[in-house]
N, C-alpha and C positions, 0 to 999 in steps of 0.2 A: 461052507463058506459062501457058495452062490446064493443060498437061501438068505443068509445074513445080509449080503449086499442088496438083494431085492427088497428086504424089509427096510433097510436103511434108506434106500432110494425112495420108496413109497412114503416113508416118514418125512424125508426132505421135501418131496413134492407137496405133500399136505401142509407142511409148515410154511411153505412159500406162497401158498394160495391165499390171496387177500380175502379177509372176511367182508361180507357186505357192509357198506357204510350205513351208519344210522343218522346221517346228515347229508346235505347237499351243499354245493358251493354256487353262489350267484354273483357274477361280476359283470362289468360292462363299462361302456363309455357313452356319455350323453353330451351331445354337442349343443351349445347354447342352453345350458341347464335352466330349468324353471325354479329350482329350489336347492338348498344344501342337503337335502335328504330325499329318499324315496320310501314308499311304504308298500310292503307285500302283505296281503291280508285276505281272510275270508271270514265266515261267521264265527269261527272258533279260534282263529289265529291272527296275530298281527306282529309284524316286525318292521322297525324303522332302521334304514341303512343310510349311513352318512355318505354324501357325495363330495369328493374333493373339489378344489378350485378348478382343476383341469377337466372336471366332468367324469372322472373315473370313480368306481366304487367296487367293493368286494366284501363278501361276508359269507358265513355259513348259516344254514337254516336247518332245523329239525322239523320236518313236516309230515303230515299224513298225505298220502297220494290223493290228488284231486285238483279241482279248479281253484284258482286264486286271482285276486285283483292286484294290479300293479299301478301305482299312482305316483307321478313325478312332481306333484305340486301344481300342475296345470291341466294335464290330461291323464287318461287311464287306459289300461288295456287288460286283456285276460292272459293268465298263465296256467300251464298245467305242470305241477311240480310233484316230485317224489324223491325220497332219500336215494343217494347214489348219483344223482344228476350233477353235472359240472357245466352249468349254463352260462353262456356269455352273450350279453346284449349289446347292440349298437343302436343309437337313436339320435336323430336330429329333430329337436322340438319344433323347428319351423315347418316341418312336414311330418308330423308325428306318425300318423297311420301309414303313410307311404314309405317311411324309412325304418320303422322298427323291425329288427332282424336278430336272429339268434344263431349261435354256433355252439359246438360242443355236445356233450351227452345231454339228451333231452331236447335238442334244438328242433328236431323234426316235428314233434307235436306242437311246440310253441310257434314255429313258423306257420304251421297249419292254422292255428287260432288267429294269428295276425293277418294272414291272407284272407281268412274267412270274414273277419270284421271289415276289411277293406272291400271285399266283394259284396257284402250285404248292404253297404252304404248306397249302392245304386240298384239293388235288386228289387226293392219294394217301391211301387209308385206311392208318392207322398200321401195321396188321398184315396188309397185303395178301398177304404170302407165307405166311400161315397159313391162307388160304382153301382150300377144296376146289378141285380143278382147274377144274371147270365155272364156279364162282363167280369164280375168279381170271381166267379168260379173258374172262368177261363184264365184270368191272370194268376189265380192261386195255383192252378195246375202247372202253369209255366214256371212259377217260382219254385214249386216243389221239385220239379224235374231238374232245374238248375242246381238246387241245393243238393239233391241226390247225386248228380254227376260230380259235383265238387268233392263230396265225401268219398265217392268211389275212387276218385283220382288220388286219394290220400289214405289208402288202406294200410300203409306201412306205419302210420302213427301208433302210439301206444294202444294196445288192444283194449284196455279198460276205457280210455278216452273214446276210441272208435265205437265201442258198444254203447256208451252213453250218448254219443252224437247220433247213432243210428236209432236208438230208442226215442230220442227227442224228435227226430225227423219223421218217424212212423206216426207220431201223435200230431205233428204239425198241422196237416191239412184239416183234420177233424176239429182241432182246437180253433182254428181260424174260421171255419164254417160255423161253429157254435157261437163264436164272438160276433160274427156278422149277423146271425139270426137275432141276437139281442141288441144290436146296434140302435135300432129304432127307439127302444126304451131309453137308452143313454142319450140319444139326440133330443128326445123330449125333455129329459131331466136338465140337460144343459141349456136348452132354449128357455125353460122356466127360470133358470138362474139369472138370465139377463133380460127377461121379458119387461121388467119395469123400466128399462132404459130406453126402449123403443119410443120414438116420437118426441123424445126430450131434446132440448138444445144441448149440443155437445159442449163440454168445457173446452177451452182453447189451450193449445200449446203456443208458447210465445218465444220468439227470437231464438229458435234452434239453429245451430250453425248449418249452413247449406254447403254441400260439397262443391258446388259451382261458384261459391263466393257469397259473402254477406250472410244475413239471417232471414229466416222465414217463420211466419206465424200462421195459424189457421185462418185468421181474418184475411190474409193475403189471397186466399183461395176461394173467397165467397163468389157465388155465381156459377160454380161448377160442382158436380158430384165429386166427392173425395173418397178414394179407397186407400185406407191407411194400413200399412204393414209394419207391425212392431216386431223388431228382430234384433239379433246381435251376431257378430262374426264368429263367436264360439259355439253358437247354437246349430247343431247338425240338422234338425228338421227345418230350421229357418233357411239354411243354405240349400237344402234340397228343393225348396220352393222357387229359388231364383230363376232357373230356366223357364218354368211355367209362367212366372210373373213377367219375364221379358217378352214371352209370346203374347200374353194378354195385353200388355202395354202397346206392343206393335199393332195388334189388331184394332185397338181402340184409340190409337194416337190422334185421330182427327175427330174424336167424339168429345162431348162436353163433360170430360172427367179427368181428374188429376190422380196420378198414382204416387203416393207419398210413403216413403220408407223411413221409419224413425229408428235409428240405432240406439240401443240401451247399453252399449258397451261401457264398462266402468273399470276395466283392468282384468277381469276374469279371463283366464286362459293366456295371459301375457306374463312375461318375465317380471317378477317382483310385484305382480298385479298392478302395474303402472297404468294410470289413466291416460297419460300422454302416449304411451306405447299402444294402447288400445285405439286411440284416435288415429294414429298413423296406420295401424292395422286395418281400421275401417276404410281409410282412404285407399289403401293398397288393394283391398278386396274389391272395392267399387271399380277401380281401374282394371284389375286383372279379369274380372268377370263381366266387364263392360255393362255394368248395371245402369239402367235408364231411370226415368221418372225423376221425382224430387227426392234427393237423398239428404236426410237431416241427421244431425248428431245431437242427442239430448244432453249427454254429459251428466254432471253431478246433480242437476236439478230433477232428473227423471224420478228418482226414488220417492221423493216427497211431493211430486207434482199432482195437481188436481186431476189432470188427464189420466194418470195411471190409476189413482185410487177410485175415481168415478167409474171407470170401466172394469174395475176389479181384476186388473192384470197381474196375476201371480205366476204366470208361465207364458213362454213364447214358443213359436210364433203366435201372433194374434192379429186378426184382420177386422177392420171396422169400415162400414160404409155410411157416408153422410150425404144428405141431399144438398142442392146448391145454396140453401139458406143455413146450412150447418145443423140441420135436424137429423137425428139418428134414424137411419133406415134399418140397419142391422148392426148391433154392437158386438156380434160374434159371427162375422160374415164368412162365407165359404173361402177356403184357400184357393190360390191361383190354379193349383193342379186339380181342383175339384170340378167335375162337370156341372155342379150346381151353381158355380159362379156366373157363367155365361147365361144360364137360365134366368138368374136374378137380374143381370144387366139388361137382358132382352125384355124382361117383364116391365122394366122401367123405361124402355125405349131409349136407352143411353146410346 
């Protein structure tokens, strides 16, 4: 009788044990949502999940363990997913990277990826590859150490993800050193791309809205050197240059040079891709970051403008230097964060 009871007990325990799930659940709440849906995808998988009016969503996914992208219609982030997870997301799109957070099964690995992305936004000097070799190697060693410390602080993440991150980190410094060694060739190729523009008269931009009021055209700046920054509020590398640009502006504020920032914002990164919302976002960022210089908004005319097509501007940020007569000195000038910029200014006795 005792043996029978033991057998029945064992059968009961086995029957109650839940089989591993062949799917995962993904739910969450998005404040001030950018779209009525989100997309979870990688090279071999894609699923669109509907977002309700109140910003909530919930669905099941059958996935292979690994890295995925999460896109909310305005911005994106990285996910680590596997079947069996019950992942809950919260996010405020007004501060996407700063507020994205996870709870539930699988949250630890995904919170790690979110914090890592936020940390790396300030980890790399914007013009790292413009450094002299010794300075580059020193900066790279410091970056590697910080990345390693961050990973070691998060050893409890999924073991597969940890191993992938560790393998990537082990290769990181060597890959960057190799890239640096080949940078001179790339610089020469890029310079050749724009060489035919040097010493030509610059096409004008006309009546761009000025943050301080009224409109400004290139002709209004004649008689001074003009350093043009083409940017947008949604552009991470553009925003990374703002602190350096402010420093350069301050250093040369009493010199014969104007610093002109032209915003190409056209709705990207804003709710419903609204052009009006992007203009308000432009004004807000200028105020919050206390940006100086001449701040202009190109608006709808930017895409088809002679200024954009002449300078072959297909990506931003982009910097241009003109002489006091509007003649092009450098159609692809160094960034504000680059040590090469001050060398250029000094060579012109600005």
